[in-house]
VOBA-1610 file (N, C-alpha, C; in pm, whole numbers, padded with zeros to 5 digits, always signed):
BEGIN
Met-01698-10655-04501Met-01668-10770-04417Met-01587-10872-04499Ser-01483-10927-04443Ser-01401-11025-04512Ser-01424-11163-04453Gln-01389-11264-04531Gln-01404-11401-04484Gln-01321-11425-04359Ala-01204-11362-04353Ala-01115-11383-04239Ala-01175-11331-04109Ser-01268-11234-04119Ser-01327-11176-03998Ser-01440-11260-03942Ile-01483-11364-04014Ile-01591-11451-03969Ile-01533-11562-03882Lys-01584-11572-03762Lys-01538-11675-03670Lys-01618-11803-03688Asp-01556-11916-03656Asp-01624-12045-03669Asp-01752-12050-03585Ile-01753-11980-03473Ile-01870-11984-03385Ile-01988-11905-03442Glu-01970-11838-03554Glu-02078-11765-03618Glu-02147-11848-03725Ile-02110-11976-03736Ile-02158-12061-03844Ile-02219-12189-03787Asp-02337-12224-03837Asp-02398-12354-03808Asp-02402-12436-03937Ile-02371-12565-03926Ile-02392-12657-04036Ile-02521-12733-04008Val-02618-12724-04098Val-02746-12793-04082Val-02749-12914-04174Ile-02781-13029-04116Ile-02786-13154-04191Ile-02923-13218-04170Gly-02996-13235-04278Gly-03121-13309-04271Gly-03091-13457-04286Ala-03119-13536-04183Ala-03084-13678-04183Ala-03200-13762-04234Leu-03190-13806-04358Leu-03290-13896-04415Leu-03244-14041-04411His-03118-14061-04374His-03061-14195-04360His-03015-14213-04215Ser-03032-14333-04163Ser-03002-14355-04021Ser-02852-14366-03994Asp-02778-14428-04086Asp-02634-14447-04064Asp-02557-14333-04128Leu-02514-14238-04045Leu-02440-14121-04093Leu-02289-14138-04075Thr-02245-14257-04043Thr-02104-14278-04011Thr-02013-14239-04127Ser-02038-14294-04244Ser-01953-14265-04359Ser-01962-14118-04398Phe-02084-14065-04401Phe-02104-13923-04434Phe-02025-13832-04341Met-02037-13853-04212Met-01969-13766-04115Met-01817-13781-04124Asn-01769-13901-04143Asn-01624-13921-04151Asn-01566-13858-04277Glu-01642-13863-04387Glu-01596-13799-04510Glu-01583-13647-04490Trp-01676-13590-04414Trp-01678-13446-04394Trp-01595-13402-04272Arg-01539-13494-04199Arg-01468-13460-04075Arg-01365-13348-04092Pro-01282-13350-04199Pro-01183-13241-04213Pro-01245-13102-04220Val-01369-13095-04265Val-01438-12965-04279Val-01527-12937-04159Phe-01610-13034-04121Phe-01713-13012-04020Phe-01661-13005-03877Ser-01545-13061-03851Ser-01500-13075-03712Ser-01478-12940-03643Arg-01469-12832-03718Arg-01445-12699-03659Arg-01574-12628-03619Phe-01689-12682-03661Phe-01813-12607-03649Phe-01916-12679-03564His-02017-12603-03522His-02132-12661-03454His-02227-12716-03560Leu-02275-12838-03539Leu-02364-12904-03633Leu-02504-12916-03574Ile-02604-12892-03656Ile-02743-12918-03621Ile-02791-13030-03712Ile-02819-13146-03654Ile-02868-13261-03730Ile-03015-13280-03699Val-03098-13269-03803Val-03243-13285-03786Val-03284-13417-03849Lys-03333-13507-03766Lys-03374-13639-03813Lys-03511-13631-03879Asp-03522-13687-03998Asp-03651-13695-04066Asp-03753-13758-03970Pro-03862-13688-03940Pro-03961-13743-03845Pro-04015-13879-03883Asn-04006-13914-04012Asn-04057-14044-04057Asn-03952-14155-04050Leu-03830-14120-04012Leu-03723-14219-04003Leu-03732-14289-03868Lys-03754-14419-03870Lys-03776-14494-03747Lys-03646-14536-03678Glu-03543-14570-03756Glu-03420-14622-03697Glu-03344-14514-03621Glu-03267-14558-03522Glu-03182-14466-03448Glu-03067-14419-03535Leu-03028-14294-03517Leu-02916-14240-03594Leu-02784-14297-03543Gln-02696-14327-03636Gln-02561-14372-03604Gln-02464-14262-03646Ile-02400-14200-03546Ile-02313-14085-03571Ile-02181-14108-03498Pro-02068-14097-03566Pro-01939-14117-03500Pro-01908-14005-03402Glu-01817-14029-03311Glu-01779-13930-03211Glu-01683-13827-03271Gly-01664-13720-03193Gly-01566-13620-03233Gly-01623-13497-03298Phe-01754-13477-03287Phe-01819-13360-03346Phe-01896-13283-03238Asn-01905-13152-03257Asn-01985-13067-03172Asn-02123-13054-03237Leu-02221-13124-03184Leu-02349-13129-03253Leu-02467-13137-03158Asp-02583-13097-03212Asp-02712-13117-03146Asp-02801-13192-03243Ile-02874-13291-03191Ile-02964-13372-03273Ile-03108-13339-03235Phe-03191-13320-03335Phe-03332-13290-03312Phe-03417-13396-03381Thr-03515-13448-03308Thr-03600-13556-03356Thr-03745-13509-03366Lys-03833-13602-03401Lys-03975-13568-03415Lys-04032-13508-03287Ser-03994-13560-03172Ser-04047-13507-03047Ser-04004-13363-03025Asp-03880-13330-03065Asp-03832-13192-03054Asp-03910-13100-03147Ile-03932-13148-03271Ile-04007-13068-03367Ile-04149-13044-03318Asp-04214-13150-03269Asp-04352-13136-03220Asp-04359-13040-03102Gln-04258-13046-03016Gln-04258-12960-02898Gln-04241-12813-02936Val-04160-12787-03037Val-04132-12650-03077Val-04241-12593-03168Val-04282-12674-03265Val-04375-12626-03367Val-04519-12639-03321Gly-04545-12736-03235Gly-04682-12756-03189Gly-04764-12834-03290Thr-04887-12803-03298Thr-04980-12880-03382Thr-05014-12810-03513Ser-04924-12726-03561Ser-04950-12654-03686Ser-04976-12750-03800Ala-05091-12735-03865Ala-05126-12822-03977Ala-05068-12770-04109Ala-05021-12646-04109Ala-04972-12586-04233Ala-04827-12623-04262Leu-04747-12639-04158Leu-04604-12664-04176Leu-04572-12812-04158His-04493-12864-04249His-04450-13003-04242His-04298-13008-04249Phe-04237-13087-04162Phe-04092-13096-04158Phe-04044-13238-04188Ser-04124-13315-04259Ser-04084-13451-04291Ser-04007-13453-04423Gly-03930-13561-04443Gly-03850-13572-04565Gly-03745-13463-04571Tyr-03721-13412-04691Tyr-03619-13309-04707Tyr-03654-13181-04632Ser-03780-13161-04601Ser-03821-13039-04530Ser-03769-13032-04388Cys-03715-13142-04336Cys-03666-13139-04198Cys-03550-13041-04181Arg-03480-13013-04290Arg-03368-12918-04281Arg-03413-12780-04234Tyr-03537-12741-04269Tyr-03585-12608-04236Tyr-03601-12590-04085Phe-03626-12698-04015Phe-03631-12688-03870Phe-03495-12647-03815Gly-03389-12695-03877Gly-03254-12653-03837Gly-03232-12505-03860Tyr-03285-12452-03971Tyr-03273-12307-03995Tyr-03346-12230-03886Leu-03459-12282-03844Leu-03543-12214-03746Leu-03476-12206-03610Ile-03414-12314-03566Ile-03362-12316-03429Ile-03214-12275-03421Ser-03149-12255-03534Ser-03012-12203-03531Ser-03011-12064-03470Arg-02899-12030-03410Arg-02882-11895-03355Arg-02757-11829-03411Lys-02708-11878-03522Lys-02586-11824-03581Lys-02619-11731-03697Lys-02524-11645-03730Lys-02546-11553-03840Lys-02550-11625-03975Tyr-02461-11724-03991Tyr-02453-11795-04118Tyr-02492-11941-04101Val-02566-11992-04198Val-02603-12133-04200Val-02554-12194-04330Ile-02488-12309-04319Ile-02450-12388-04435Ile-02531-12517-04429Ser-02600-12550-04536Ser-02689-12666-04538Ser-02635-12768-04638Ile-02603-12888-04589Ile-02551-12996-04672Ile-02634-13121-04647Asp-02684-13185-04752Asp-02764-13306-04735Asp-02676-13428-04711Asp-02737-13530-04650Asp-02658-13645-04606Asp-02628-13746-04716Asp-02664-13713-04841Asp-02626-13800-04952Asp-02510-13740-05033Cys-02441-13645-04973Cys-02330-13578-05040Cys-02201-13595-04960Ile-02090-13602-05032Ile-01958-13603-04969Ile-01877-13491-05031Pro-01766-13452-04971Pro-01685-13343-05028Pro-01637-13378-05169Ala-01638-13280-05254Ala-01586-13296-05390Ala-01437-13265-05391Arg-01374-13294-05503Arg-01234-13257-05525Arg-01226-13170-05649Asp-01139-13069-05644Asp-01128-12978-05757Asp-01045-13041-05870Asn-01016-12962-05971Asn-00945-13014-06087Asn-00803-13058-06056Lys-00750-13017-05941Lys-00616-13058-05900Lys-00620-13173-05799Gly-00741-13222-05770Gly-00755-13331-05676Gly-00759-13289-05531Val-00769-13158-05505Val-00772-13106-05369Val-00914-13110-05315Leu-00927-13155-05190Leu-01058-13162-05126Leu-01119-13022-05115Val-01244-13008-05156Val-01312-12878-05155Val-01367-12851-05016Asp-01331-12738-04959Asp-01388-12693-04832Asp-01513-12613-04865Ala-01626-12681-04867Ala-01751-12617-04908Ala-01790-12503-04815Val-01763-12519-04686Val-01799-12414-04591Val-01720-12286-04620Ala-01590-12300-04639Ala-01505-12183-04666Ala-01550-12112-04793Gln-01587-12189-04897Gln-01627-12125-05022Gln-01761-12055-05008His-01857-12117-04937His-01984-12049-04914His-01963-11918-04838Ile-01878-11922-04735Ile-01854-11801-04657Ile-01783-11696-04742Ser-01694-11740-04829Ser-01629-11645-04921Ser-01732-11578-05011Asn-01827-11656-05063Asn-01933-11599-05147Asn-02017-11498-05069Leu-02048-11532-04943Leu-02138-11449-04863Leu-02071-11323-04808Thr-01940-11325-04798Thr-01870-11210-04739Thr-01802-11121-04842Thr-01821-11152-04971Thr-01779-11060-05076Thr-01904-11011-05147Pro-01902-10889-05201Pro-02024-10833-05259Pro-02074-10914-05378Ala-02202-10898-05408Ala-02265-10952-05527Ala-02295-10837-05623Thr-02312-10869-05750Thr-02334-10765-05851Thr-02457-10798-05936Pro-02577-10789-05878Pro-02698-10832-05950Pro-02749-10734-06055Phe-02700-10610-06055Phe-02762-10507-06138Phe-02688-10481-06269Phe-02572-10546-06289Phe-02500-10533-06414Phe-02408-10655-06422Phe-02423-10735-06527Phe-02353-10862-06532Phe-02206-10844-06569Asn-02119-10907-06491Asn-01975-10905-06521Asn-01941-11031-06599Thr-01893-11016-06723Thr-01872-11131-06811Thr-01756-11219-06768Leu-01675-11174-06674Leu-01570-11259-06616Leu-01612-11309-06478Tyr-01741-11333-06464Tyr-01797-11393-06342Tyr-01775-11303-06221Asp-01741-11363-06107Asp-01730-11287-05982Asp-01604-11201-05983Pro-01618-11069-05990Pro-01499-10983-06000Pro-01420-10973-05871Tyr-01474-11026-05761Tyr-01406-11013-05632Tyr-01316-11133-05601Arg-01321-11236-05685Arg-01234-11351-05661Arg-01090-11316-05698Lys-00997-11386-05636Lys-00855-11364-05662Lys-00825-11385-05810Gly-00755-11289-05870Gly-00719-11297-06011Gly-00824-11244-06106Ala-00937-11195-06052Ala-01045-11143-06137Ala-01065-10994-06111Asp-01143-10932-06196Asp-01178-10791-06177Asp-01296-10760-06268Phe-01337-10633-06267Phe-01446-10589-06351Phe-01397-10572-06495Val-01489-10597-06588Val-01454-10585-06728Val-01472-10441-06776Arg-01415-10412-06894Arg-01426-10279-06954Arg-01573-10244-06976Gly-01610-10124-06937Gly-01748-10080-06955Gly-01835-10101-06834Tyr-01784-10170-06732Tyr-01865-10191-06612Tyr-01875-10059-06536Pro-01996-10010-06506Pro-02011-09880-06441Pro-01938-09874-06306Phe-01859-09774-06285Phe-01787-09760-06158Phe-01883-09737-06042Ser-01998-09679-06072Ser-02095-09654-05965Ser-02155-09782-05909Leu-02140-09895-05981Leu-02195-10023-05936Leu-02087-10120-05887Arg-01963-10078-05887Arg-01854-10171-05856Arg-01840-10203-05707Ser-01909-10129-05624Ser-01905-10164-05481Ser-01996-10282-05451Gly-02090-10311-05541Gly-02178-10426-05526Gly-02275-10412-05410Val-02342-10523-05377Val-02439-10527-05267Val-02408-10650-05182Thr-02471-10657-05067Thr-02453-10773-04978Thr-02502-10900-05045Cys-02422-11006-05038Cys-02465-11137-05086Cys-02531-11210-04970Ala-02656-11251-04988Ala-02732-11315-04881Ala-02749-11465-04899Leu-02727-11514-05022Leu-02750-11656-05050Leu-02644-11707-05145Ser-02583-11819-05109Ser-02480-11883-05190Ser-02529-12023-05228Cys-02542-12048-05358Cys-02597-12175-05407Cys-02486-12257-05472Gly-02445-12366-05405Gly-02342-12453-05458Gly-02400-12556-05554Leu-02311-12620-05629Leu-02351-12718-05730Leu-02309-12859-05689Trp-02339-12956-05775Trp-02308-13096-05746Trp-02228-13157-05859Leu-02136-13244-05823Leu-02072-13333-05919Leu-02139-13470-05911Asn-02120-13549-06014Asn-02181-13681-06030Asn-02328-13664-06069Leu-02422-13678-05977Leu-02563-13661-06010Leu-02599-13513-06008Ala-02632-13458-06124Ala-02670-13317-06131Ala-02818-13302-06099Asp-02865-13178-06095Asp-03002-13151-06054Asp-03097-13158-06173His-03103-13275-06236His-03197-13294-06346His-03333-13336-06292Asp-03436-13316-06375Asp-03568-13364-06335Asp-03582-13510-06374Ala-03692-13571-06330Ala-03713-13713-06354Ala-03722-13747-06504Pro-03793-13666-06586Pro-03796-13699-06729Pro-03658-13700-06793Thr-03575-13601-06759Thr-03440-13595-06816Thr-03357-13714-06773Gln-03363-13747-06642Gln-03282-13857-06592Gln-03334-13991-06646Ala-03465-14001-06669Ala-03521-14125-06724Ala-03476-14146-06869Leu-03472-14037-06946Leu-03430-14046-07085Leu-03279-14063-07100Lys-03204-14010-07003Lys-03058-14015-07008Lys-03005-14072-06877Pro-03027-14201-06853Pro-02994-14259-06722Pro-02846-14256-06687Met-02760-14247-06787Met-02616-14246-06760Met-02558-14104-06754Leu-02644-14005-06768Leu-02595-13867-06769Leu-02543-13828-06632Arg-02419-13779-06628Arg-02356-13736-06504Arg-02288-13602-06525Asn-02276-13526-06420Asn-02203-13399-06427Asn-02060-13422-06379Ser-01966-13421-06470Ser-01826-13444-06434Ser-01740-13319-06451Arg-01802-13208-06486Arg-01726-13085-06511Arg-01718-12999-06385Tyr-01598-12980-06337Tyr-01576-12890-06225Tyr-01539-12753-06283Val-01634-12663-06284Val-01612-12529-06341Val-01573-12435-06228Asp-01454-12385-06233Asp-01400-12302-06124Asp-01453-12159-06139Ala-01581-12141-06109Ala-01642-12010-06131Ala-01756-11987-06034Val-01776-11860-06002Val-01890-11813-05923Val-01949-11693-05995Met-02079-11685-06003Met-02140-11569-06065Met-02260-11522-05983Thr-02288-11393-05993Thr-02408-11338-05932Thr-02526-11358-06026Val-02635-11411-05973Val-02756-11425-06054Val-02816-11286-06073Pro-02842-11244-06196Pro-02892-11108-06220Pro-03026-11082-06149Ala-03048-10958-06115Ala-03176-10917-06056Ala-03289-10949-06153Arg-03401-10991-06100Arg-03523-11027-06173Arg-03510-11159-06250Ala-03397-11226-06239Ala-03384-11359-06301Ala-03413-11464-06193Leu-03499-11559-06226Leu-03533-11665-06131Leu-03438-11782-06147Met-03437-11869-06047Met-03351-11987-06052Met-03413-12095-05963Pro-03398-12222-06000Pro-03450-12330-05916Pro-03348-12370-05811Val-03353-12306-05697Val-03256-12331-05590Val-03275-12473-05537Ser-03165-12543-05516Ser-03169-12673-05449Ser-03111-12657-05310Gly-03182-12708-05209Gly-03136-12695-05072Gly-03025-12791-05034Ile-02979-12873-05128Ile-02877-12974-05100Ile-02746-12912-05052Asn-02707-12798-05109Asn-02575-12742-05087Asn-02584-12590-05096Ile-02626-12526-04987Ile-02641-12381-04988Ile-02581-12320-04861Gly-02554-12192-04867Gly-02516-12114-04751Gly-02592-11983-04755Phe-02630-11931-04638Phe-02705-11804-04639Phe-02682-11727-04511Asp-02708-11598-04522Asp-02704-11508-04407Asp-02840-11522-04337Arg-02840-11597-04230Arg-02965-11628-04163Arg-03033-11504-04107Glu-02954-11409-04057Glu-03012-11290-03997Glu-03084-11204-04101Val-03043-11213-04227Val-03099-11127-04331Val-03212-11196-04407Val-03191-11322-04449Val-03292-11388-04533Val-03344-11519-04474Gly-03308-11553-04352Gly-03357-11676-04291Gly-03507-11693-04299Pro-03586-11587-04272Pro-03732-11603-04277Pro-03785-11637-04415Ala-03706-11616-04521Ala-03752-11643-04657Ala-03714-11782-04705Leu-03658-11864-04616Leu-03623-12002-04650Leu-03708-12094-04563Phe-03811-12154-04623Phe-03914-12222-04545Phe-03973-12337-04625Pro-04038-12433-04556Pro-04111-12539-04625Pro-04250-12490-04663Gly-04273-12465-04791Gly-04400-12407-04833Gly-04482-12497-04922Leu-04443-12506-05050Leu-04522-12582-05148Leu-04493-12731-05133Arg-04596-12808-05101Arg-04578-12952-05078Arg-04676-13029-05165Leu-04622-13120-05247Leu-04706-13200-05335Leu-04785-13303-05255Ala-04903-13336-05306Ala-04990-13430-05235Ala-04924-13567-05220Gly-04855-13613-05325Gly-04792-13744-05319Gly-04642-13737-05305Glu-04594-13636-05233Glu-04450-13614-05223Glu-04379-13738-05168Gly-04267-13770-05231Gly-04195-13891-05195Gly-04065-13864-05123Lys-03975-13963-05132Lys-03852-13959-05054Lys-03726-13946-05139Val-03742-13915-05268Val-03624-13891-05351Val-03637-13753-05411Arg-03524-13700-05455Arg-03517-13561-05496Arg-03617-13528-05606Trp-03640-13620-05698Trp-03727-13589-05811Trp-03871-13567-05770Glu-03907-13611-05652Glu-04048-13606-05611Glu-04079-13488-05519Thr-03988-13393-05507Thr-04011-13278-05421Thr-03988-13149-05498Val-04066-13047-05464Val-04048-12916-05526Val-04041-12805-05421Glu-04043-12843-05292Glu-04048-12740-05189Glu-03928-12648-05193Asp-03808-12699-05228Asp-03693-12610-05231Asp-03693-12522-05356Ile-03755-12570-05465Ile-03767-12487-05585Ile-03860-12368-05558Trp-03974-12396-05495Trp-04067-12288-05457Trp-03999-12191-05361Cys-03935-12246-05260Cys-03865-12164-05161Cys-03757-12079-05228Gly-03685-12137-05325Gly-03579-12064-05394Gly-03631-11946-05472Met-03745-11964-05537Met-03804-11852-05611Met-03851-11743-05516Cys-03907-11785-05403Cys-03950-11687-05302Cys-03831-11606-05253Val-03724-11673-05215Val-03610-11602-05157Val-03542-11515-05262Lys-03545-11556-05388Lys-03485-11472-05493Lys-03565-11343-05511Val-03697-11352-05509Val-03781-11232-05519Val-03756-11140-05400Val-03743-11199-05282Val-03715-11121-05162Val-03579-11051-05174Cys-03478-11123-05219Cys-03345-11063-05234Cys-03347-10949-05336Asp-03417-10969-05447Asp-03427-10862-05547Asp-03494-10739-05489His-03601-10762-05415His-03676-10650-05357His-03592-10574-05254Leu-03515-10646-05175Leu-03436-10582-05069Leu-03299-10536-05116Gly-03267-10557-05244Gly-03138-10514-05296Gly-03023-10601-05250Leu-03048-10731-05234Leu-02945-10826-05192Leu-02905-10914-05310Gly-02791-10981-05296Gly-02740-11063-05405Gly-02747-11211-05378Val-02751-11289-05486Val-02748-11435-05482Val-02638-11482-05575Lys-02553-11573-05527Lys-02445-11626-05610Lys-02467-11774-05637Ser-02419-11819-05752Ser-02428-11959-05790Ser-02295-12005-05850Gly-02262-12131-05827Gly-02137-12187-05878Gly-02068-12265-05769Leu-01941-12234-05743Leu-01869-12296-05632Leu-01941-12266-05501Pro-01938-12360-05405Pro-01862-12484-05402Pro-01942-12604-05455Tyr-01867-12703-05504Tyr-01928-12829-05543Tyr-01927-12927-05426Val-02026-13019-05429Val-02023-13140-05347Val-02041-13257-05442Trp-02006-13377-05395Trp-02024-13498-05474Trp-02149-13568-05424Arg-02248-13584-05511Arg-02377-13639-05470Arg-02389-13785-05510Lys-02430-13867-05413Lys-02431-14011-05432Lys-02569-14071-05452Glu-02674-14003-05409Glu-02806-14065-05405Glu-02855-14106-05543Gly-02924-14218-05547Gly-02984-14263-05672Gly-03134-14248-05669Gly-03203-14357-05698Gly-03348-14351-05705Gly-03393-14390-05845Asp-03518-14425-05860Asp-03573-14469-05987Asp-03650-14354-06051Pro-03593-14290-06155Pro-03662-14175-06215Pro-03793-14213-06283Ile-03799-14336-06337Ile-03924-14379-06402Ile-04036-14383-06299Glu-04006-14443-06184Glu-04104-14453-06076Glu-04144-14315-06024Ser-04050-14220-06031Ser-04075-14086-05977Ser-04155-13998-06072Leu-04163-14038-06200Leu-04231-13953-06297Leu-04374-13921-06256Arg-04445-14021-06207Arg-04585-14000-06171Arg-04599-13895-06062Lys-04513-13903-05960Lys-04523-13809-05848Lys-04476-13670-05889Glu-04368-13665-05969Glu-04313-13534-06003Glu-04398-13460-06105Trp-04475-13534-06185Trp-04548-13469-06292Trp-04640-13359-06241Glu-04695-13380-06122Glu-04778-13274-06062Glu-04698-13146-06046Gly-04574-13158-05997Gly-04488-13042-05979Gly-04447-12979-06110Val-04421-13062-06213Val-04384-13010-06344Val-04496-12922-06399Lys-04619-12967-06385Lys-04733-12888-06433Lys-04748-12759-06353Leu-04729-12767-06221Leu-04744-12648-06137Leu-04643-12540-06173Met-04522-12581-06215Met-04419-12483-06248Met-04462-12390-06361Glu-04548-12439-06449Glu-04595-12355-06559Glu-04679-12238-06508Glu-04735-12251-06389Glu-04807-12140-06326Glu-04715-12061-06232Val-04624-12134-06167Val-04540-12073-06065Val-04441-11973-06124Val-04374-12011-06232Val-04269-11925-06287Val-04324-11790-06335Pro-04430-11787-06417Pro-04485-11656-06456Pro-04529-11572-06337Phe-04580-11639-06234Phe-04623-11566-06115Phe-04505-11493-06051Phe-04397-11566-06026Phe-04282-11504-05960Phe-04212-11402-06050Gln-04222-11420-06181Gln-04164-11322-06273Gln-04238-11189-06266Ser-04366-11195-06234Ser-04446-11073-06236Ser-04470-11012-06098Val-04450-11088-05992Val-04485-11038-05859Val-04393-10923-05818Arg-04452-10822-05759Arg-04376-10708-05707Arg-04424-10681-05564Leu-04331-10654-05477Leu-04362-10631-05337Leu-04367-10481-05308Pro-04449-10440-05212Pro-04460-10297-05181Pro-04335-10243-05112Arg-04311-10115-05128Arg-04196-10051-05064Arg-04201-10062-04912Ser-04320-10076-04859Ser-04335-10083-04714Ser-04276-10212-04657Ala-04252-10313-04741Ala-04192-10438-04696Ala-04040-10421-04696Val-03983-10408-04577Val-03840-10377-04567Val-03761-10485-04495Thr-03828-10593-04456Thr-03759-10707-04397Thr-03804-10834-04469Ala-03727-10941-04453Ala-03765-11067-04516Ala-03899-11116-04464Glu-03925-11098-04333Glu-04053-11141-04277Glu-04170-11069-04345Glu-04158-10938-04360Glu-04265-10861-04422Glu-04282-10900-04569Cys-04171-10928-04636Cys-04179-10969-04777Cys-04254-11102-04792Val-04226-11197-04704Val-04291-11327-04713Val-04441-11316-04688Val-04479-11236-04591Val-04622-11217-04560Val-04693-11152-04679Glu-04631-11050-04738Glu-04691-10984-04855Glu-04702-11081-04972Met-04598-11161-04991Met-04599-11257-05101Met-04706-11364-05079Ala-04723-11405-04955Ala-04824-11506-04924Ala-04963-11456-04961Ala-04990-11330-04934Ala-05121-11273-04968Ala-05143-11275-05120Thr-05037-11244-05194Thr-05046-11244-05340Thr-05062-11385-05394Val-04990-11481-05333Val-05004-11621-05372Val-05148-11667-05351Lys-05204-11635-05238Lys-05342-11675-05207Lys-05440-11614-05306Glu-05419-11488-05340Glu-05512-11417-05428Glu-05501-11465-05573Arg-05379-11478-05624Arg-05360-11504-05767Arg-05346-11652-05802Leu-05282-11729-05714Leu-05260-11870-05744Leu-05358-11961-05671Gly-05406-11914-05555Gly-05496-11997-05474Gly-05614-12054-05551Pro-05682-11973-05635Pro-05798-12026-05708Pro-05762-12133-05811Leu-05634-12142-05850Leu-05594-12237-05954Leu-05576-12378-05902Asp-05530-12390-05778Asp-05502-12522-05721Asp-05493-12509-05570Pro-05555-12601-05496Pro-05552-12595-05349Pro-05409-12598-05293Val-05313-12654-05367Val-05176-12663-05317Val-05118-12524-05295Phe-05161-12426-05375Phe-05110-12290-05360Phe-05170-12222-05237Ala-05297-12247-05212Ala-05359-12190-05092Ala-05291-12245-04967Arg-05258-12374-04970Arg-05187-12434-04855Arg-05047-12375-04842Ala-04983-12347-04955Ala-04849-12286-04950Ala-04855-12147-04888Ala-04955-12069-04926Ala-04971-11935-04869Ala-04992-11942-04719Glu-05072-12037-04676Glu-05095-12054-04533Glu-04966-12092-04460Ala-04888-12180-04522Ala-04761-12222-04461Ala-04663-12105-04450Met-04662-12017-04549Met-04573-11901-04547Met-04606-11809-04430Val-04734-11783-04408Val-04775-11697-04298Val-04743-11763-04164Glu-04770-11893-04157Glu-04743-11966-04033Glu-04594-11968-04002Trp-04512-11981-04105Trp-04366-11983-04087Trp-04317-11850-04028Val-04367-11740-04081Val-04324-11610-04031Val-04364-11591-03885Lys-04485-11636-03851Lys-04527-11628-03710Lys-04432-11708-03622Leu-04398-11828-03668Leu-04308-11914-03593Leu-04169-11853-03583Trp-04123-11795-03692Trp-03990-11732-03694Trp-03983-11616-03595Lys-04085-11536-03590Lys-04086-11422-03499Lys-04081-11466-03353Ile-04142-11581-03326Ile-04143-11632-03188Ile-04014-11704-03154Leu-03966-11788-03248Leu-03857-11880-03217Leu-03729-11853-03293Gly-03739-11802-03414Gly-03622-11798-03499Gly-03550-11666-03508Ala-03611-11560-03456Ala-03554-11428-03476Ala-03430-11402-03392Gly-03412-11479-03283Gly-03297-11456-03197Gly-03168-11497-03261Ser-03058-11440-03211Ser-02926-11475-03260Ser-02825-11456-03149Ser-02738-11554-03133Ser-02632-11542-03033Ser-02501-11502-03096Ser-02504-11480-03228Ser-02378-11455-03298Ser-02357-11307-03326Thr-02357-11226-03221Thr-02319-11087-03238Thr-02175-11083-03286Arg-02140-10978-03352Arg-02007-10970-03413Arg-01900-10992-03308Val-01807-11081-03340Val-01697-11112-03249Val-01584-11012-03274Gln-01540-10948-03171Gln-01434-10848-03184Gln-01300-10915-03204Glu-01219-10856-03292Glu-01083-10905-03312Glu-01002-10883-03186Thr-00921-10981-03153Thr-00834-10967-03036Thr-00691-10947-03080
//
């Protein structure tokens, strides 16, 4: 499948709205977003009315919509950054691109505006190479190829199911790092994409990702939630937990994950010192989480993302549940998510569009 064969109607842009005034955000993205259908999910805790400029094809979902669809489930929470997952659930497109509302389009080293959607789709529609690392990064990009010694039997690659973009300006540091280095910024635009090797974990950030919803949508969910979770990036770990889950699922199913381009420019601030107390719980949990995901293996009988998540939830409950109640709640949320996905999220209106 090539990028050119993907139609705009096969793509949804999901935006989790944590800020009420989206005017500047939407206008900055207008050159990119105006071609696509947008799903805007308002943070259920946001009281103010959303301000959105005209000229976009969009649907807005609020707390009442979430309550009506999800019901009274105590396991799943869609507040804060987790509201984006509701957009994944109700989308009916093959591909989903998720961009947070504190980001604007980046510019490359030549000053050209980055089309993040086009780059995510390029990553998703060219093969990934998780089983043997290519030292010249993505061999399918223009001007690149496989290096000497790369096995020809692996050069066809595998389907790429998840594309993880990066950020300029504020990078994805934790609160301790940002507190110690308050002026630290990411100003390097590295023109590269690479496949994350099989069995290697990564802390996925939901700020700027694209994925094949039909293949791995059920593995992207709001699961691990801290007791004192806050409203800034440093105080949440749900996307890190989710990222490790989806990476294990991709490895098990023989799918690829890419990281690198596209970049977005991230504007959000926040007080890292104030966030240290809330994030510290998550920092400690990671010392248990990472070894767990490094060792977990799924049975051969799990052949879909839904089955993988259910199997993983059982293992989480058994091995991590006794260590901390937060893990037992995460396992419950994973099972509940799959049930919800089977009822509401499994449908798709984006059957392959025939060339005319």
